N, C-alpha and C positions, 0 to 999 in steps of 0.2 A: 518547111520542117526543120528541127534541130537536128544536126547530126550528133550520133553518139559518139561520144569519146572511146577511143581504143582502150582496152585495158594494159596499164602498163606494165612491163617486164621490170623484175627486181634488178638492179645494178649489183649489189653487192650480195653474195650466198651468206648462209647461216655461219658457216665454218669461218669466213674472212671477218664477219662481227665479233665472234668468240675469240680470233685472233688478237683484234684490234680492243678487245674488253680487257683481255689479259695484261696486253701490254699497257693500257692507260693504267690499270690497278698497280702494276709495277711503277709505272711513271709517279703515281700520287704518293707511294709510299717512299719514293727516291731512290728505288733499287734498278731503275732502268738504266743501262750502259749503252754508249754508242758502239757501233761495231769495230771499226779499225782502232780508233785513239782509247776505246774504254772509258771515255769522260762520261759523267752523268747527264742524262739529258735533261735539258730545262726548259724544252719549247714543247708544247701540247700537240703541235702539228706534227714536231718530229717523232713524238711517240706514235701518232697514228700511221705516219709513213712507215715506221719500223714493222707496225701490225699488219698493214697491208702488204708490205715486202714480203714478210714471212708467209703471208697466206696465198699470194703468189707461188711461193717457193715449195708450198704443200700441194699446189694446184686446185685451191678454192677457186670460186667464181668470182674475179674481180677483174675490171677493166685494165689494159695494160697502162704501166707506168707513162707519164708524158715524156716527150724527147726533151732532151735537155738544148736549151735555147743559149746557153751562156759560152759554149764552145765556139759557136757560130760567129758571134758578135767579137770575142777576141780574136779571132783568126782575120776577121776583115778588118779588125783595126791594125793588126800586124802587117797586113799588105798594103794598107795606106800608108803607113809609115814608112814602109820600105819604098815605095815608088816616090814619096816626097824626097828622101835622102838620096835616091840616085839622081834626081834632077839637079839638086844642089851641087853633087860632087861632079857633073858632066860641064857647069859653067866655069 
């Protein structure tokens, strides 16, 4: 017998999609600005991220933002360069 597929839950709520839609319209008109710098947004992905971020702030149903990985990589590089420099100075 074939198994029945479980009904999937929606990942994003309707309020989140409205927020993203609003930001995409502003992006297409060229009026969407970035938060801190105030520069015009030129990336479609960035416009979507801004919409999702605002939806999270409003409390809409949106999955949590992914953790930043770049900070971990930078700290690992710094540690390895510090170790190398201490070995050279001891010689």
